[in-house]
C-alpha positions in Angstrom: 0.0 0.0 0.0 2.8 2.5 0.9 4.7 1.6 -2.3 1.6 2.1 -4.4 0.9 5.6 -2.8 4.6 6.5 -2.8 4.6 7.5 0.9 3.8 6.2 4.4 0.0 6.3 4.7 -0.7 4.8 8.2 0.1 7.8 10.3 2.8 8.6 12.9 1.6 6.2 15.5 1.7 3.3 13.2 5.2 4.4 12.1 6.4 4.3 15.7 5.0 0.9 16.3 6.4 -0.4 12.9 9.8 1.0 13.8 9.8 -0.4 17.3 8.8 -3.9 16.2 11.4 -4.0 13.4 14.2 -2.6 15.6 13.2 -4.8 18.6 13.2 -8.1 16.7 16.5 -7.3 15.1 18.1 -6.5 18.4 16.7 -9.6 20.0 18.0 -11.7 17.1 21.6 -10.5 17.6 21.5 -10.8 21.4 20.2 -14.4 21.0 23.1 -15.0 18.5 25.4 -13.8 21.3 24.0 -16.4 23.6 24.3 -19.2 21.1 27.9 -18.2 20.5 28.6 -18.1 24.2 27.1 -21.6 24.6 29.2 -23.0 21.8 32.3 -21.4 23.3 31.4 -22.9 26.7 30.9 -26.3 25.3 33.8 -26.6 22.9 36.5 -24.3 24.3 35.9 -24.9 28.0 34.8 -28.5 27.6 34.1 -30.3 30.9 35.2 -27.2 32.8 32.3 -25.2 31.5 29.0 -25.0 33.2 26.3 -26.8 31.2 23.3 -24.8 30.0 20.0 -25.9 31.6 16.5 -25.3 30.4 16.0 -22.6 33.1 19.3 -21.0 32.1 18.3 -20.8 28.5 14.9 -19.3 29.3 16.5 -16.7 31.5 18.9 -15.8 28.7 16.1 -15.5 26.2 14.2 -13.3 28.6 17.2 -11.0 29.1 17.6 -10.7 25.4 14.0 -9.5 25.0 14.2 -7.2 27.9 17.5 -5.6 26.8 16.0 -5.2 23.2 12.8 -3.6 24.7 14.9 -1.1 26.7 16.8 0.1 23.6 13.9 0.2 21.2 11.3 1.8 23.5 13.4 4.8 24.4 12.2 6.9 21.4 8.8 6.9 23.0 10.3 8.9 25.9 12.3 11.4 23.8 15.7 9.7 23.3 15.8 9.0 19.5 12.9 8.7 17.1 11.4 6.6 14.3 10.5 8.1 10.9 9.7 7.0 7.4 12.8 5.8 5.7 14.1 7.2 2.4 11.8 5.2 0.2 8.8 6.2 2.4 7.5 2.6 2.4 8.8 1.6 5.8 9.8 3.2 9.1 13.1 3.0 11.0 15.5 5.0 13.1 15.9 8.7 12.2 19.4 9.0 10.9 19.1 12.4 9.3 18.1 14.7 12.3 20.9 16.5 13.8 19.7 17.3 17.4 21.7 15.9 20.2 19.1 13.5 21.6 18.7 11.8 18.3 22.4 11.7 17.3 23.5 10.4 20.8 20.9 7.7 20.7 22.0 6.4 17.3 25.7 6.3 18.2 24.9 4.5 21.5 22.3 2.2 19.8 24.8 1.3 17.0 27.5 0.5 19.4 25.7 -1.5 22.0 23.3 -3.3 19.6 25.7 -3.9 16.7 29.4 -3.4 17.3 29.6 -4.8 20.8 27.8 -8.0 19.9 29.8 -8.3 16.7 33.1 -8.2 18.6 31.8 -10.5 21.3 30.7 -13.1 18.7 34.1 -12.8 16.9 35.8 -13.3 20.2 33.9 -16.5 20.9 34.4 -18.0 17.5 38.0 -17.0 17.3 38.8 -19.3 20.3 36.2 -21.9 19.1 37.8 -22.3 15.7 41.3 -22.5 17.4 40.0 -25.2 19.8 38.5 -27.2 16.9 41.7 -27.0 14.9 43.7 -28.1 17.9 41.3 -31.0 18.5 41.4 -32.3 15.0 45.2 -32.0 15.0 45.4 -34.1 18.2 43.0 -36.8 16.7 45.1 -37.0 13.5 48.3 -37.4 15.6 46.8 -40.1 17.9 45.3 -42.0 14.9 48.7 -42.0 13.2 50.4 -43.3 16.4 47.7 -46.1 16.6 48.2 -46.9 12.9 44.5 -46.3 12.0 42.8 -43.9 9.7 40.3 -42.2 12.2 39.1 -42.2 15.7 35.7 -41.2 14.8 34.3 -44.5 16.3 35.2 -43.3 19.8 32.1 -41.9 21.6 33.8 -38.9 23.0 35.4 -38.1 19.7 32.0 -38.4 18.0 30.4 -36.1 20.5 33.1 -33.5 20.0 32.6 -33.8 16.2 28.9 -33.3 16.6 29.6 -30.2 18.7 31.8 -28.9 16.0 29.1 -29.4 13.4 26.7 -27.5 15.4 29.3 -24.7 15.9 29.7 -24.5 12.1 25.9 -24.2 11.7 25.7 -21.5 14.3 28.6 -19.6 12.6 26.8 -19.7 9.3 23.6 -18.4 10.9 25.4 -15.6 12.6 27.2 -14.6 9.4 23.9 -14.5 7.6 22.4 -12.3 10.3 25.2 -9.7 9.9 24.8 -9.9 6.1 21.1 -9.0 6.7 21.6 -6.1 9.2 25.0 -4.6 8.4 23.4 -2.5 5.5 21.3 -0.7 8.2 24.5 0.1 10.1 26.2 1.3 6.9 23.1 3.6 6.2 23.0 4.9 9.8 26.6 5.9 10.0 26.7 8.0 6.7 23.5 9.5 7.9 25.2 10.8 11.0 28.5 11.8 9.3 27.9 12.6 5.6 24.1 13.0 4.8 24.8 14.0 1.2 25.3 10.4 0.1 22.0 9.2 1.6 19.4 8.8 -1.0 16.1 6.8 -1.3 17.9 4.3 -3.4 20.8 4.1 -0.9 18.5 3.6 2.1 16.3 1.0 0.5 19.0 -1.7 0.7 18.7 -1.9 4.4 15.1 -3.0 4.3 15.7 -5.4 1.4 18.5 -7.3 3.3 16.8 -7.3 6.6 13.5 -8.6 5.3 15.3 -11.2 3.2 16.7 -12.6 6.5 13.2 -13.8 7.5 13.2 -15.9 4.3 16.6 -17.6 4.2 17.2 -18.0 8.0 14.5 -20.7 8.5 15.8 -22.4 5.4 19.3 -22.5 6.8 18.0 -24.0 10.0 15.9 -26.6 8.3 18.6 -27.8 5.9 21.8 -27.6 8.0 20.8 -27.9 11.7 20.6 -31.6 12.8 18.7 -30.9 16.0 16.2 -28.7 14.2 15.6 -31.4 11.5 15.2 -34.1 14.1 12.6 -32.1 16.0 10.8 -31.1 12.8 10.6 -34.7 11.5 9.3 -35.8 14.8 6.5 -33.2 14.8 5.9 -33.4 11.1 7.1 -36.7 9.6 5.4 -36.1 6.3 8.1 -33.4 5.5 10.8 -36.1 5.2 12.0 -36.9 1.7 13.0 -40.4 2.8 11.3 -43.0 4.9 13.6 -42.6 7.9 15.6 -39.8 9.5 19.3 -39.8 8.8 21.1 -41.6 11.6 23.8 -39.0 11.9 21.2 -36.3 12.5 19.6 -38.4 15.2 22.9 -39.0 16.9 23.9 -35.4 16.7 20.6 -34.3 18.1 20.8 -36.8 20.9 24.4 -36.3 21.9 24.2 -32.5 22.0 20.8 -32.3 23.9 21.0 -30.6 27.3 19.9 -32.8 30.3 18.5 -31.4 33.5 20.2 -32.8 36.6 17.9 -35.1 38.5 16.8 -34.1 42.0 
């Protein structure tokens, strides 16, 4: 409707709500990715020295992600920052063109805490995670060579470690796709704060395109490459399977990486 009319037609209140929902879900997504990265870091890098994630712990982390996101995205309603129609006038987002102090300070703080800080934290986790995986694979090759065999993958502990590494790779791909989706918005906001002359309707529309595409390909990535997701999906909807039985590797991966609550 907005594209047909060439402008935002739903009024300022709807624009505020639209911007809040879009910004809030995006922030929650990246905070949840931080939690996933921390969990993989805890499992693979720290190993048995790490504290296992329980169901209550996961629910608390999810709640904190939503609460933190709400705190950042609701502040425009109390005067710190604002939401306005974007350059193409078909959607609403953060106002990156106004020059008043309250708006500029909000955008810089929002960009740092909701984009750059999580980005560097995720890079930190995966830097050590990749190093741990490479060291583990090196040790397995050396041990197999000393034993005169090709692989140690038959060992239960080695198989569990391999499954954890597979899940870490899936998480890394998902996080990378998230940043591909939301980095254009960051690129648009920063020139809007520093050099507004380069911001045009065509320049600003790419943020919406990449962000909305994320809702399309993210579920596909999970469905195709995440063993635990596939196992749960096939259990609830067996008619989605292309074969008669679920792949054994997916079952073993989902089983070996599931979190168990300690018995009372």
